[in-house]
N, C-alpha and C positions, 0 to 999 in steps of 0.2 A: 290567310295561309302563311304569308311572310312573317307575321307576328308570331305564329306558332313555331316556325323554324327558328326565329330569333330567340324565342323563349327557350327552346331546346338547347340552343348554343350557349345561352347564358347559364342554364342549369348545369351543363357540362363544364363550363368554365368555373362555376362555383365549386363543383365537386373536385375539379383539378386543383383549384386554389386551396381547398380544405386539405386535400391529400398532401400538397406541397408544404403547407403549414405543419402538418403532422410529421412529415419527413424532416423538416427543419428542426422541430422540437426534439425528435429522436436523435438527430445528429448532435445537437447541443447536449442532450442528456448523456449520450455515449461519450462525447468528448469530456464532459465534466466528470463522468464516472471514471474514465481513464486517468484524469488528472488527480482525482481523489485517491485512487488506488496507488498511483505513483508517490504521492505525498506521504500516505500512510506507510507504504513500504519503506521509504527512505527514513522516516521517523523510527520505525521498528528496527531497522538496521542500526541506527544511531544508538538506540537503547541497548541492543546486543553488545555493541562496542563498550558502552558504559558499564554493563554488567561484567564484561571480561576484565575491565580495568579494576573494578571493585574486588573481584576474585584475586587478581594478581597482587593488589595492595594488601589484601588479607594474608596471602601466602608470604609476602615479604615481611609483614609485621610479625607473623608467627616465627619465622626463622631468625629475625633480628632480636626478638624478645628472648629467645632461648640462649643467646650468646652473652647476655649481660651478667655481670657478677653482682650478687645480692648485697655483698658488703660494700661495694664501691658506690652503688647508686640506689640505696634503699628508698629514698624519697621519690626518685624518678621512677623506680620500679613499681611503687604503689600506684602512682599516677598511670603508668603504662598498663598495669594489670586492670585498672578500672576502665581505661580506654579500650583495652583488649576485649573485655566483656561487652562493652557497647558495640565494638566493631563486630563481634561474633553475632550479636543480635541483628545488626544491620546486614551481615553476611547472609543469615538465614532468610531475612525478609527479602533481600536482593535475589536469592536463589528462587524464592517463590515468585517474585515479579518476573524474573527471567523466564521461568516456565510459562507464565501467562503471556509474556511477550512472544515466546515461541508459538503458542497457540494462536495468537493474533496473526503472526506471520503465515502460518498454515492456512488460516481462514482467508487472508488476503490473496494467497496464491490460488485458492479454490475460486474465490470471487472473480479473479482475473480470468481464469479458464472459462467460467460461466459467461463472463462479459465479452470474451473474444470469440466464443464458439459461433455465434451467428455470422460474424464477419470473416470466418475461416482463417483466423490467425492462430497458429498452433505452437508458437514458441512460448516456453515457460517464462514466468515473470522474472525470475532470477537471471536467466540467460538474456532476456530483453534488457534488463538493467545493465548487465555487464557489457553488452554490445551497444547500448544506447540507441536502440532501433525503433524509437517511437514513430519515426517517419513511416515505417512499414505499417504500423497499427493505423495511422491516419489514412494511408493509401488504401488499406483493406476496408476501412470504414467508408471511405468515399466510393469505392467500388461496390460495396454492399448497397449503399443508398442509390447508386445509379441503377443497379439491378432492380431495386424496388420501384424506382421511377419507370423503368422499361416495362416491368410487369404490369404496372397500373395503366400505362398508355395502350397496352394491347387490348 
């Protein structure tokens, strides 16, 4: 009889250990997911700044090219016009990439909402970044995992 009780206790301990392992894996997965979202969001913001610089450079180039006198700098103007055409091509390619970058940004924001819904964190990714409130995300994740542990123990 004592062996059966001991066997039951060991089986319960094995179930608990398996659940604990699953919880630990979930915690690591969630943490890595948040880190990935954060890194991708920062890189996407960096690309947005780059695209804004390219647009500004193009506008400056257009206005400065209009002020030059053809007689005074004919050779430079030919070179500038050639570069201007190349810059226009780059500008349109950049505009396309900027649109794709905006799409990635929106998808990251949706992914963040989906990722934080189970842990009851409702702040938008942009606001989270502005306030640098990643500690609250970690706190909510820990609280969520504690609730899972408590639910399992019942």
